[in-house]
C-alpha positions as CSV (number, residue, x, y, z in Angstrom):
1,M,-61.7,17.5,-29.1
2,A,-60.3,14.0,-30.2
3,A,-57.8,15.8,-32.4
4,V,-56.4,17.6,-29.3
5,L,-56.3,14.4,-27.1
6,V,-54.3,12.2,-29.6
7,P,-51.1,14.2,-29.6
8,L,-51.4,14.8,-25.9
9,I,-51.5,11.0,-25.3
10,F,-48.5,10.4,-27.5
11,W,-46.6,13.2,-25.6
12,L,-47.3,11.5,-22.2
13,L,-46.2,8.0,-23.3
14,P,-42.7,7.0,-22.2
15,S,-40.1,7.3,-25.0
16,R,-38.7,4.2,-26.6
17,H,-35.7,5.9,-27.9
18,P,-32.8,3.4,-28.0
19,F,-30.7,5.6,-25.7
20,S,-33.3,5.3,-23.0
21,E,-32.5,1.6,-22.5
22,P,-29.8,0.6,-19.9
23,I,-26.5,-0.3,-21.5
24,P,-25.2,-3.7,-20.2
25,L,-21.7,-3.7,-18.8
26,S,-19.3,-6.5,-19.5
27,P,-18.2,-8.1,-16.2
28,A,-14.7,-7.5,-15.0
29,A,-12.6,-10.6,-14.5
30,S,-12.5,-11.0,-10.7
31,Y,-11.9,-13.5,-8.1
32,E,-13.4,-13.7,-4.6
33,A,-10.7,-14.5,-2.1
34,G,-11.1,-18.0,-0.7
35,Q,-13.1,-19.4,-3.6
36,G,-11.9,-21.5,-6.6
37,D,-8.4,-22.0,-7.5
38,S,-5.2,-20.3,-6.2
39,L,-4.8,-16.6,-7.0
40,R,-1.6,-17.5,-8.8
41,D,-3.5,-19.6,-11.3
42,L,-5.8,-16.8,-12.6
43,N,-5.4,-14.6,-15.6
44,V,-7.1,-11.2,-15.6
45,E,-7.9,-10.4,-19.2
46,Q,-10.5,-7.6,-19.1
47,P,-9.9,-4.1,-17.7
48,L,-12.3,-2.6,-15.3
49,T,-14.7,-0.1,-16.8
50,A,-15.3,3.4,-15.5
51,T,-19.0,2.6,-14.9
52,A,-18.4,-0.7,-13.1
53,K,-19.2,-1.0,-9.4
54,P,-16.3,-0.6,-7.0
55,R,-14.3,-3.8,-6.9
56,R,-14.2,-5.7,-3.6
57,A,-12.4,-8.8,-4.8
58,I,-8.8,-9.7,-5.0
59,V,-7.7,-10.5,-8.5
60,S,-4.7,-12.0,-10.2
61,H,-3.1,-10.3,-13.2
62,V,-0.6,-12.0,-15.5
63,V,1.8,-9.5,-17.0
64,Q,1.6,-9.1,-20.8
65,A,4.5,-8.1,-23.1
66,G,5.1,-4.4,-23.0
67,E,3.1,-3.7,-19.8
68,T,4.4,-1.5,-17.1
69,L,3.5,-1.3,-13.4
70,S,2.1,2.2,-13.9
71,E,-0.2,1.0,-16.7
72,I,-1.4,-2.0,-14.6
73,A,-2.0,0.3,-11.6
74,E,-4.0,2.7,-13.7
75,R,-6.1,-0.1,-15.1
76,Y,-7.2,-1.2,-11.7
77,D,-7.5,2.3,-10.2
78,I,-4.8,1.8,-7.6
79,D,-1.1,2.9,-7.5
80,V,2.2,1.2,-8.0
81,D,3.0,1.2,-4.2
82,T,-0.2,-0.9,-3.7
83,I,0.9,-3.5,-6.2
84,L,4.4,-3.6,-4.7
85,G,3.0,-3.9,-1.2
86,A,0.8,-6.9,-2.1
87,N,3.7,-8.5,-4.0
88,P,6.7,-8.1,-1.8
89,E,8.8,-10.4,-3.9
90,T,8.3,-8.2,-6.9
91,N,10.5,-5.2,-7.8
92,E,9.7,-2.5,-10.3
93,L,11.1,-4.6,-13.1
94,I,8.4,-7.0,-14.2
95,H,8.4,-9.6,-17.0
96,P,5.8,-11.1,-19.3
97,G,4.2,-14.1,-17.5
98,D,4.7,-12.7,-14.0
99,S,1.6,-13.1,-11.8
100,L,0.6,-10.2,-9.6
101,I,-2.0,-10.1,-6.9
102,I,-4.2,-7.0,-7.3
103,M,-5.9,-5.8,-4.1
104,P,-9.3,-4.1,-4.4
105,Q,-8.1,-0.7,-3.2
106,K,-5.0,1.3,-2.5
107,G,-3.0,0.2,0.5
108,V,-0.1,-1.8,1.7
109,M,0.8,-5.2,3.2
110,H,2.2,-5.1,6.7
111,T,4.1,-8.0,8.5
112,V,3.4,-7.9,12.2
113,N,6.5,-7.4,14.3
114,Q,7.0,-8.7,17.8
115,G,5.0,-6.7,20.4
116,E,2.9,-4.8,17.8
117,T,-0.8,-4.3,18.4
118,L,-3.6,-3.4,16.0
119,W,-3.6,0.0,17.5
120,D,0.1,0.4,17.0
121,I,-0.2,-0.5,13.3
122,A,-3.3,1.7,12.7
123,H,-1.6,4.6,14.3
124,G,1.6,4.1,12.5
125,Y,-0.1,4.1,9.1
126,G,-2.6,6.8,10.0
127,V,-5.7,4.7,9.2
128,D,-8.8,3.7,11.3
129,L,-8.4,0.5,13.3
130,S,-11.8,-0.6,12.2
131,A,-10.7,-0.4,8.5
132,I,-7.9,-2.9,9.3
133,T,-10.1,-5.3,11.2
134,A,-12.7,-5.2,8.4
135,A,-10.2,-5.7,5.6
136,N,-8.6,-8.7,7.3
137,H,-11.8,-10.2,8.8
138,K,-10.4,-9.9,12.3
139,Q,-12.8,-11.0,15.0
140,D,-10.5,-10.1,17.9
141,S,-7.3,-8.1,18.5
142,L,-4.9,-11.0,18.7
143,L,-1.9,-10.9,16.4
144,R,0.9,-13.3,15.6
145,T,4.4,-12.2,15.0
146,G,4.9,-12.6,11.2
147,E,1.2,-12.4,10.4
148,R,0.5,-10.4,7.3
149,L,-2.2,-7.7,7.3
150,W,-3.7,-5.6,4.5
151,I,-3.7,-1.9,5.5
152,P,-6.3,-0.2,3.3
153,G,-5.2,3.3,2.4
154,G,-1.8,2.8,4.0
155,K,1.4,4.0,2.5
156,P,4.6,1.9,2.4
157,R,7.0,2.8,5.1
158,R,9.8,2.7,2.6
159,S,8.4,6.0,1.3
160,L,8.8,7.5,4.8
161,A,12.3,6.0,5.1
162,A,13.2,7.5,1.7
163,R,12.5,11.0,3.0
164,S,15.2,10.6,5.7
165,R,17.9,10.5,3.0
166,Y,17.1,14.1,2.2
167,G,17.4,15.3,5.8
168,R,14.0,14.3,7.1
169,F,13.4,12.1,10.1
170,I,10.6,9.6,10.6
171,W,8.7,8.8,13.8
172,P,10.6,6.2,15.8
173,T,7.6,4.5,17.4
174,Y,3.8,4.6,18.0
175,G,2.0,5.8,21.1
176,E,0.7,8.8,23.0
177,M,3.0,11.8,23.3
178,T,3.2,12.5,27.0
179,S,5.9,15.1,27.3
180,L,7.2,17.8,24.8
181,F,10.6,19.3,24.3
182,G,11.2,22.4,26.5
183,W,12.1,23.8,29.9
184,R,10.6,22.2,33.0
185,W,11.2,23.6,36.5
186,G,14.5,25.2,35.4
187,R,15.7,22.1,33.5
188,L,15.5,21.4,29.8
189,H,13.6,18.3,28.8
190,S,15.8,17.6,25.8
191,G,13.4,15.4,23.8
192,I,9.9,14.1,23.5
193,D,8.3,11.2,25.4
194,I,6.1,8.7,23.6
195,A,4.2,6.3,25.8
196,N,2.9,2.8,25.0
197,H,3.2,-0.7,26.5
198,I,6.5,-2.4,27.2
199,G,7.7,-4.2,24.1
200,T,6.4,-1.7,21.5
201,I,8.7,-1.6,18.5
202,V,11.2,1.3,18.3
203,M,12.7,2.1,14.9
204,A,15.6,4.1,13.6
205,A,14.4,7.6,12.8
206,Q,17.1,8.0,10.1
207,S,19.8,5.8,8.6
208,G,23.2,5.9,10.3
209,R,25.8,4.2,12.5
210,V,25.1,3.1,16.1
211,S,27.6,4.9,18.3
212,F,26.3,3.7,21.6
213,A,24.2,0.8,22.8
214,G,24.0,0.2,26.6
215,W,23.1,1.6,29.9
216,L,23.3,5.4,30.1
217,G,22.5,6.6,33.7
218,G,19.0,8.0,34.1
219,Y,18.3,7.2,30.4
220,G,18.5,3.5,31.2
221,R,19.0,1.2,28.3
222,T,19.8,3.6,25.4
223,I,20.8,3.6,21.8
224,I,22.5,6.6,20.1
225,I,22.8,6.7,16.3
226,E,25.0,9.1,14.3
227,H,23.5,10.3,11.0
228,G,26.2,12.6,9.6
229,Q,26.3,16.4,9.2
230,G,26.5,16.5,13.1
231,F,23.0,14.9,13.6
232,S,22.4,12.1,16.0
233,T,19.3,10.6,17.6
234,V,18.9,9.2,21.2
235,Y,16.4,6.4,22.2
236,G,16.1,6.1,26.0
237,H,14.3,3.9,28.6
238,L,14.4,0.8,26.4
239,S,13.5,-2.7,27.6
240,D,15.8,-4.4,25.1
241,Y,17.6,-3.7,21.8
242,E,18.5,-5.7,18.7
243,I,21.6,-3.9,17.5
244,N,25.2,-3.2,18.7
245,K,27.7,-0.4,18.6
246,G,29.2,-0.1,15.2
247,D,26.1,-1.5,13.3
248,Y,24.7,0.4,10.4
249,V,20.9,0.8,10.4
250,A,18.4,1.9,7.8
251,A,15.6,4.4,8.5
252,G,12.5,2.6,9.7
253,Q,14.5,-0.5,10.8
254,P,13.3,-2.0,14.1
255,I,16.2,-1.5,16.6
256,A,14.7,-1.9,20.1
257,Y,11.7,-2.2,22.3
258,M,10.0,0.4,24.5
259,G,10.6,0.0,28.2
260,N,10.8,1.5,31.6
261,S,14.5,1.4,32.4
262,G,16.4,4.1,34.2
263,L,14.7,7.1,35.8
264,S,11.3,6.6,34.2
265,T,7.7,7.2,35.5
266,G,6.2,4.5,33.2
267,P,6.8,2.7,29.9
268,H,7.7,5.1,27.2
269,L,10.4,6.1,24.7
270,H,12.5,9.2,25.4
271,F,13.5,10.4,21.9
272,E,16.0,13.2,21.1
273,I,17.5,14.7,18.0
274,R,20.8,16.5,18.4
275,R,23.0,18.5,16.1
276,N,26.6,18.9,17.2
277,E,25.5,17.7,20.6
278,E,22.9,20.4,21.0
279,A,19.3,19.1,21.6
280,L,16.7,20.2,19.0
281,D,13.0,20.1,19.2
282,P,12.1,16.8,17.5
283,L,8.7,18.0,16.4
284,S,10.4,20.6,14.2
285,L,12.1,17.8,12.2
286,L,9.5,15.0,12.2
287,P,6.9,14.8,9.4
């Protein structure tokens, strides 16, 4: 009987095979924001391992000879746009000794424009408002013009603007679409209406030259931009604008503020896209 029990006991005992022991991980060089020295004084020397816990700290990386932005982005499991967004003074040409702020996840840095709200920003980048408040430790919804916010998961607006150079338009503002393109009671509503509060930023939907900036009957304060190949865009019911006739504007550039001027039932932007003076459905050309 004892001869049977001995091998059974050994079979039940836990294995002490060396591969059964946990393998210690070397810590990644990291820096908790707000602690210790300035971010710019740190040098990140060790790459993150695939088995490390998700990084929640901001780190600083000093560029080494031969490194590229793509290699650095891959090392920290982010993308190049995220690095450029966190380091607006940096272009894609980096040099040994440059210090880069590395955010803990993909995203973009946003500078608050006059009149913008957290809801505007969240809607514009297509991210949850709660994600922005959490990432920036916001206890309330108050924003200051010029304040910088980290937008986790956001994509740089320059990427959207770049599309317009290939015939694409970008959304000119943020808000709720309250009226679509189409016929109403025997009349053509020649654009779309996007409602928000007075002062909401209005941006150029594509690069071009301003052909009109002033009062235009029922449209109220209006801007018209010519984009070439017969295309133009119209921005109506504005409260104020920042550009003048003859100015050249870039896609995504703030040009005006939403208002209630002219024949309007409430604060909103009336937005049109025309080709050879014929109104087109903006939704067929917007991303």
